[in-house]
C-alpha positions as CSV (number, residue, x, y, z in Angstrom):
1,M,6.6,-63.0,10.6
2,R,4.9,-66.2,9.2
3,G,1.1,-66.1,9.4
4,R,1.0,-62.3,9.2
5,R,-1.6,-60.8,6.9
6,I,-1.0,-57.5,5.0
7,L,-2.9,-55.4,2.5
8,L,-1.0,-53.4,-0.1
9,G,-1.7,-52.0,-3.6
10,L,-1.0,-49.7,-6.4
11,I,-2.8,-46.4,-7.4
12,G,-2.4,-45.0,-10.9
13,A,-3.8,-44.8,-14.4
14,N,-3.5,-47.6,-17.1
15,I,-2.0,-50.0,-14.6
16,M,-3.9,-53.2,-15.3
17,G,-0.9,-54.6,-17.0
18,S,1.3,-53.9,-14.0
19,L,3.6,-56.7,-12.9
20,S,3.8,-55.4,-9.3
21,P,1.2,-57.9,-8.1
22,T,3.4,-60.7,-9.4
23,L,6.5,-59.4,-7.7
24,F,4.8,-58.9,-4.4
25,A,3.1,-62.3,-4.6
26,E,6.5,-63.9,-5.0
27,A,7.9,-61.9,-2.1
28,F,4.9,-62.7,0.1
29,A,5.3,-66.4,-0.6
30,A,9.0,-66.4,0.2
31,A,8.4,-64.6,3.4
32,G,5.5,-66.7,4.5
33,I,3.2,-63.7,4.6
34,E,-0.5,-63.8,3.7
35,G,-0.4,-60.8,1.5
36,F,-2.8,-59.2,-0.9
37,Y,-1.8,-56.6,-3.5
38,H,-4.7,-54.7,-5.2
39,L,-4.6,-52.6,-8.4
40,M,-6.6,-49.3,-8.1
41,D,-6.7,-48.1,-11.7
42,V,-8.4,-44.6,-11.9
43,D,-9.2,-45.4,-15.6
44,R,-11.6,-48.0,-14.3
45,L,-12.5,-46.4,-11.0
46,R,-13.6,-43.1,-12.7
47,A,-15.7,-42.0,-9.8
48,R,-12.7,-42.2,-7.4
49,R,-10.2,-39.3,-7.0
50,L,-6.9,-39.5,-5.3
51,P,-8.0,-38.2,-1.9
52,Q,-10.9,-40.7,-1.9
53,L,-8.6,-43.6,-2.7
54,L,-6.2,-42.5,0.0
55,D,-9.1,-42.4,2.5
56,A,-10.3,-45.8,1.3
57,I,-7.0,-47.6,1.9
58,K,-6.8,-46.2,5.4
59,T,-10.3,-47.3,6.2
60,A,-9.6,-50.8,4.7
61,G,-6.5,-51.2,6.8
62,F,-3.9,-51.1,4.1
63,A,-0.3,-51.0,5.3
64,G,0.7,-49.0,2.3
65,V,0.5,-48.5,-1.4
66,N,2.7,-47.8,-4.4
67,V,1.9,-44.7,-6.5
68,T,2.5,-44.3,-10.2
69,Y,1.5,-42.0,-13.1
70,P,-0.1,-39.5,-12.8
71,F,0.0,-39.1,-9.0
72,K,3.6,-39.1,-7.9
73,Q,3.6,-35.4,-7.4
74,D,-0.1,-34.8,-6.7
75,I,0.0,-37.1,-3.6
76,L,2.6,-35.0,-1.8
77,A,0.0,-32.5,-0.5
78,L,-2.2,-35.3,0.9
79,L,0.4,-36.9,3.1
80,D,1.1,-36.4,6.8
81,D,4.8,-36.7,6.3
82,V,7.4,-37.1,3.5
83,D,10.8,-38.6,4.1
84,A,13.9,-36.6,3.2
85,E,14.8,-38.3,-0.1
86,A,11.2,-38.0,-1.5
87,A,11.1,-34.4,-0.4
88,Q,14.3,-33.7,-2.2
89,I,13.1,-35.4,-5.4
90,G,9.7,-33.7,-5.1
91,A,7.8,-37.0,-5.9
92,V,6.5,-40.0,-4.1
93,N,6.1,-43.6,-5.3
94,T,5.4,-45.4,-2.1
95,V,3.1,-44.5,0.8
96,A,3.3,-46.2,4.2
97,V,0.2,-46.1,6.4
98,A,0.7,-46.4,10.1
99,P,-1.8,-48.2,12.4
100,D,-3.2,-44.8,13.4
101,G,-3.7,-43.8,9.8
102,R,-0.8,-41.4,9.5
103,T,0.8,-41.5,6.0
104,T,4.4,-41.1,5.1
105,G,5.7,-40.8,1.5
106,H,8.8,-42.3,0.2
107,N,10.5,-42.5,-3.2
108,F,12.3,-45.7,-4.3
109,D,12.3,-44.9,-8.0
110,R,15.6,-43.0,-7.7
111,R,17.5,-45.9,-6.1
112,G,15.6,-48.5,-8.2
113,W,16.6,-46.8,-11.5
114,R,20.1,-46.2,-10.2
115,Q,20.6,-49.8,-9.2
116,S,19.3,-51.0,-12.6
117,F,21.4,-48.6,-14.5
118,E,24.6,-49.5,-12.6
119,E,24.0,-53.2,-13.1
120,S,23.3,-52.9,-16.9
121,L,25.2,-49.9,-18.2
122,G,27.6,-49.1,-15.4
123,A,28.0,-45.9,-13.4
124,D,30.8,-44.7,-15.7
125,S,28.2,-44.4,-18.5
126,A,26.7,-41.4,-16.7
127,R,29.7,-40.0,-14.7
128,G,31.0,-36.9,-16.3
129,K,28.6,-37.3,-19.3
130,T,25.9,-35.3,-21.0
131,V,22.4,-36.8,-20.8
132,V,19.1,-35.7,-22.4
133,L,16.1,-36.4,-20.2
134,I,12.6,-36.4,-21.7
135,G,10.0,-36.0,-19.1
136,A,10.2,-33.9,-15.9
137,G,7.3,-35.5,-14.0
138,G,7.5,-37.9,-11.1
139,A,9.6,-40.6,-12.9
140,G,11.7,-38.0,-14.6
141,R,12.6,-36.3,-11.4
142,S,13.7,-39.6,-9.9
143,V,15.9,-40.4,-12.9
144,A,17.3,-36.9,-12.8
145,F,18.4,-37.2,-9.2
146,A,19.8,-40.6,-9.9
147,L,21.9,-39.3,-12.7
148,M,23.2,-36.6,-10.4
149,D,24.1,-39.3,-7.9
150,F,26.3,-40.8,-10.6
151,G,28.0,-37.5,-11.3
152,A,26.5,-36.7,-14.7
153,A,28.1,-33.5,-16.0
154,L,25.1,-32.0,-17.7
155,L,21.4,-32.9,-17.8
156,I,19.4,-31.4,-20.6
157,V,15.7,-31.5,-19.7
158,H,12.8,-31.6,-22.1
159,D,9.1,-31.6,-21.2
160,R,6.0,-30.5,-23.0
161,D,5.3,-28.5,-19.8
162,S,8.0,-25.9,-19.8
163,M,7.2,-24.8,-16.2
164,R,7.6,-28.4,-15.0
165,A,11.0,-28.7,-16.8
166,Q,12.1,-25.4,-15.3
167,A,11.1,-26.5,-11.8
168,L,13.2,-29.6,-12.1
169,C,16.2,-27.7,-13.3
170,T,15.8,-25.2,-10.5
171,D,15.7,-28.0,-7.9
172,L,18.7,-29.8,-9.4
173,S,20.7,-26.6,-9.4
174,T,19.9,-26.0,-5.8
175,H,21.3,-29.4,-4.8
176,F,24.1,-30.0,-7.4
177,G,25.1,-26.6,-8.7
178,A,24.0,-24.1,-11.3
179,T,25.8,-25.8,-14.2
180,C,24.5,-29.3,-13.7
181,C,21.4,-28.9,-15.9
182,R,19.6,-26.7,-18.4
183,L,16.4,-26.6,-20.3
184,G,16.4,-28.2,-23.8
185,C,15.5,-26.3,-26.9
186,D,16.4,-28.6,-29.8
187,L,15.8,-32.3,-29.0
188,A,17.3,-33.8,-32.1
189,R,20.5,-31.7,-32.0
190,E,20.9,-32.2,-28.3
191,I,20.4,-36.0,-28.4
192,A,22.9,-36.2,-31.3
193,A,25.5,-34.4,-29.2
194,A,24.8,-36.2,-25.9
195,D,26.2,-39.4,-24.5
196,G,22.9,-40.8,-23.3
197,V,19.1,-40.3,-23.5
198,V,16.3,-41.3,-21.1
199,N,12.6,-41.5,-21.8
200,A,10.8,-40.8,-18.6
201,T,7.4,-40.2,-20.1
202,Q,4.5,-42.6,-20.8
203,T,5.0,-42.3,-24.5
204,G,5.6,-45.8,-25.9
205,M,3.7,-47.6,-23.2
206,R,0.7,-49.6,-24.2
207,G,-2.2,-47.2,-24.1
208,F,0.1,-44.3,-24.8
209,P,1.4,-44.8,-28.4
210,G,4.1,-42.8,-30.0
211,H,7.8,-42.2,-30.1
212,P,9.5,-39.8,-27.6
213,V,12.6,-39.0,-29.7
214,P,13.5,-38.3,-33.3
215,V,15.1,-41.6,-34.4
216,S,17.5,-39.9,-36.8
217,A,19.3,-38.4,-33.8
218,L,20.2,-41.8,-32.2
219,R,23.7,-43.1,-32.7
220,A,25.6,-46.3,-31.9
221,S,27.7,-44.3,-29.4
222,H,24.7,-43.6,-27.3
223,W,23.2,-45.4,-24.4
224,A,19.4,-45.2,-24.3
225,A,17.1,-45.9,-21.3
226,D,13.4,-46.1,-20.9
227,V,11.4,-46.3,-17.6
228,I,8.7,-48.3,-19.4
229,Y,8.4,-52.1,-19.1
230,T,5.0,-52.5,-20.8
231,P,6.2,-53.5,-23.4
232,L,9.7,-54.4,-22.5
233,E,10.9,-53.1,-25.9
234,T,9.3,-49.8,-26.7
235,E,9.7,-48.3,-30.1
236,F,12.3,-46.0,-28.6
237,I,14.4,-48.9,-27.3
238,K,14.0,-50.9,-30.5
239,A,15.1,-47.9,-32.6
240,A,18.1,-47.3,-30.3
241,A,19.1,-50.9,-30.4
242,M,18.8,-51.0,-34.2
243,K,21.3,-48.1,-34.3
244,G,23.7,-50.1,-32.2
245,A,23.2,-48.2,-29.0
246,R,23.3,-49.9,-25.6
247,V,19.8,-50.0,-24.1
248,L,18.1,-50.3,-20.8
249,N,14.4,-50.9,-20.3
250,G,12.3,-50.3,-17.2
251,S,12.3,-53.8,-15.8
252,G,15.2,-53.4,-13.4
253,M,13.8,-50.2,-12.0
254,C,10.5,-51.9,-11.4
255,V,12.1,-54.9,-9.6
256,H,14.4,-52.9,-7.4
257,Q,11.9,-50.3,-6.3
258,A,9.4,-53.1,-5.5
259,A,12.1,-54.8,-3.4
260,E,12.7,-51.5,-1.5
261,A,8.9,-51.0,-0.9
262,F,8.4,-54.6,0.2
263,R,11.2,-54.2,2.8
264,L,9.6,-50.9,4.0
265,F,6.2,-52.5,4.4
266,T,7.2,-55.8,5.9
267,G,10.7,-55.5,7.3
268,V,11.8,-58.4,5.1
269,A,14.5,-58.0,2.4
270,P,13.3,-60.0,-0.6
271,D,15.6,-62.1,-2.9
272,I,16.3,-59.9,-6.0
273,V,17.3,-62.9,-8.1
274,R,14.0,-64.6,-7.3
275,L,12.0,-61.4,-8.0
276,R,13.8,-61.1,-11.4
277,R,12.9,-64.7,-12.3
278,A,9.2,-64.0,-11.4
279,F,9.2,-60.8,-13.3
280,A,10.7,-62.4,-16.4
281,A,8.2,-65.3,-16.3
282,A,5.3,-62.9,-15.9
283,C,6.5,-60.7,-18.7
284,E,6.7,-63.7,-21.1
285,A,3.2,-64.8,-20.1
286,R,1.9,-61.3,-20.6
287,E,3.5,-60.8,-24.0
288,Q,2.1,-64.2,-25.2
289,A,-1.4,-63.2,-24.0
290,H,-1.1,-59.9,-25.8
291,V,0.0,-61.5,-29.1
292,H,-2.9,-64.0,-28.8
293,A,-5.4,-61.3,-28.1
294,A,-4.2,-59.3,-31.1
295,R,-4.8,-62.2,-33.5
């Protein structure tokens, strides 16, 4: 394995603050791989569309890419194959490129979020519980299936796109039964009556300001989770913590899904503890730089 060279990357919007390059650099160094991880931000590459970017990575000899907002569902139609888990979720966050150019989609967000949730809040926090999910896009679908893996009793789905929310409920019902989920209609009332709430939208991320939930609905008895890690403490997470709720940010999901992707691309299982340390150090440096730039 040592001496091997590999090209990887990330395709998405507003990703220049991503810590994936740091995580992969750490894993490359530990494995003795000469690896390069490129950010392909469509906010900067405005002339490039998703099909063009996929063709470009094939031409350049990439072994694969990670995929994030807003392409986790759009990319499905462009791939040669999709593994069973990603097909069930209906979203892809990792694409492997074979030497002959064939592409296969995978989804490691589900298991990444599940592992993070279990480590931080514990599986029993979801088992048999009612959870409000905000966002039915690619990340939301992964979180929804992870909650079903834990045995959540009821998932109440909110999304500005009612058709997208309905599609998620339909898919969950197909796999887990008709009573496992329903569409939301009154966010404040449903959060107040729930055990937990998850923000799986971009709202609260740098570049996407705002608050995804009515703060008045949050209680100390809740747990609150966000898929965002830029910043680590979104306004949602801060508000929930101020109410006394147990909280979970998106850092663990990021680390665990990166570890799964690295294993797929290289055949090497990275050290999670080492990746967490690298992530924490990079986060601290990034936050200090942000504070300095804001002065």
